[in-house]
C-alpha positions in Angstrom: -29.8 11.1 -7.4 -31.0 7.5 -8.2 -27.7 7.3 -10.1 -25.6 8.2 -6.9 -27.4 5.9 -4.8 -26.8 2.9 -6.8 -23.4 4.2 -7.1 -23.1 4.1 -3.3 -24.9 0.9 -3.3 -22.4 -1.0 -5.4 -19.5 0.6 -3.1 -21.2 -0.8 0.0 -21.7 -4.1 -1.5 -17.7 -4.1 -2.6 -16.9 -3.0 0.8 -19.1 -5.8 2.4 -17.8 -8.4 0.0 -14.3 -7.2 0.6 -14.8 -7.3 4.6 -16.4 -10.8 4.3 -13.0 -11.8 2.3 -10.8 -10.1 4.9 -12.8 -12.0 7.8 -12.4 -15.4 6.0 -8.7 -14.9 5.5 -8.1 -13.8 9.0 -10.3 -16.9 10.2 -8.1 -19.1 7.8 -4.9 -17.5 9.6 -5.9 -17.8 12.8 -7.2 -21.6 12.3 -3.9 -22.0 11.0 -2.3 -20.7 13.7 -4.0 -22.6 16.3 -3.1 -26.0 14.6 0.1 -25.0 14.6 0.4 -24.3 18.4 -1.7 -27.3 18.9 1.0 -29.4 17.1 4.0 -27.6 18.6 2.3 -28.5 22.1 1.9 -32.3 21.0 5.6 -32.0 20.2 6.8 -30.6 23.8 4.5 -33.3 25.2 6.4 -35.8 23.1 9.6 -34.6 24.4 8.7 -34.6 28.0 7.3 -38.4 27.6 10.9 -39.2 25.9 12.9 -37.5 28.4 11.2 -38.8 31.2 13.2 -42.0 32.0 16.3 -40.0 31.8 15.3 -37.1 34.2 13.4 -39.3 36.4 16.1 -40.6 38.3 19.6 -38.8 39.2 22.2 -39.2 36.5 24.9 -40.9 38.6 22.4 -43.7 39.7 21.3 -43.9 35.6 25.3 -44.3 34.9 26.1 -46.5 37.8 23.5 -49.5 36.4 25.5 -49.6 33.1 28.5 -50.6 31.4 31.1 -48.6 30.3 30.0 -48.3 26.9 26.4 -47.2 27.7 27.6 -45.0 30.4 29.5 -43.3 27.5 26.8 -43.6 25.1 24.3 -42.1 28.0 26.9 -38.9 28.8 27.1 -38.4 25.0 23.1 -38.6 24.6 23.1 -36.0 27.5 25.5 -33.6 25.9 23.9 -34.0 22.6 20.4 -33.3 24.1 21.5 -30.3 26.2 23.3 -28.8 23.2 20.2 -29.1 21.4 17.9 -27.8 23.5 20.2 -24.4 24.0 20.2 -24.2 20.6 16.2 -24.6 20.1 15.8 -21.8 23.2 18.3 -19.5 21.1 16.3 -20.0 17.8 13.2 -19.4 19.8 14.4 -16.3 21.2 15.2 -15.0 18.0 19.0 -15.2 18.5 21.6 -16.7 16.4 22.1 -20.5 17.4 25.1 -20.9 15.4 27.6 -19.5 17.9 31.0 -20.5 18.2 30.7 -22.3 21.9 27.4 -24.7 20.6 29.2 -25.4 17.2 32.8 -26.7 19.4 30.6 -28.9 21.7 28.6 -30.0 18.4 31.8 -31.3 17.1 33.2 -32.6 20.3 30.1 -34.6 20.7 30.8 -35.8 17.1 34.4 -36.8 17.8 33.0 -38.6 21.2 30.6 -40.6 19.1 33.0 -41.5 16.7 35.5 -42.9 19.2 32.8 -44.9 20.7 31.8 -46.6 17.4 35.6 -47.7 16.7 35.5 -48.9 20.5 32.7 -50.8 19.7 33.3 -52.1 16.0 37.0 -51.1 15.0 38.2 -50.2 11.8 39.9 -52.7 9.6 43.3 -52.0 8.6 44.2 -51.2 5.2 45.6 -53.9 3.2 47.3 -52.0 0.5 51.0 -51.8 0.1 52.7 -48.5 0.4 55.1 -48.8 -2.5 57.6 -45.8 -1.1 58.0 -47.5 2.0 58.4 -51.0 0.4 61.4 -49.4 -2.0 62.9 -48.1 1.3 62.8 -51.0 3.0 64.2 -52.9 -0.4 66.8 -50.8 -1.1 67.9 -50.7 2.8 68.2 -54.4 2.7 70.4 -54.6 -0.7 72.6 -51.9 1.1 73.2 -54.0 3.9 73.6 -57.1 2.1 76.3 -55.6 -0.6 78.0 -53.9 2.4 78.2 -57.7 4.2 79.5 -59.3 1.3 82.3 -56.6 1.0 83.1 -57.1 4.3 83.3 -60.8 4.2 85.7 -60.4 1.2 88.0 -58.3 3.3 87.8 -60.2 6.3 88.3 -63.8 4.7 91.7 -62.4 3.1 92.8 -61.3 6.2 92.7 -64.6 8.2 
């Protein structure tokens, strides 16, 4: 009987150590979740703080005080922010954030950003020679010169 008691005691010790390990893992997991949620909350507070200047006044009032380039950048910023927030919202709901409408709007925002950049800093024209175009010009000029010379010879004989 004492052998059976020893076996039961050993099993109970294993169960209690397993339970302690599981409790420790659970505590660690909950601590990690709390830390992650705390970081997420801080991130939302940062977003609120960054968006507050934009959301404190109506867009028309904010835009009217800016020049044309800055106004375009402001509207572009609003579009990009809304597109990003919608994408994040869809991701948080577990839906596909790569839907066609959002991708099209993101492409449109990139195109507008490029236009603004090209307006502020226009690209420099290429200084290379297009060989095909140059050869066409030369051929055309030589052909016209030969035709003019023939006409002058004919016209000179008639006078």
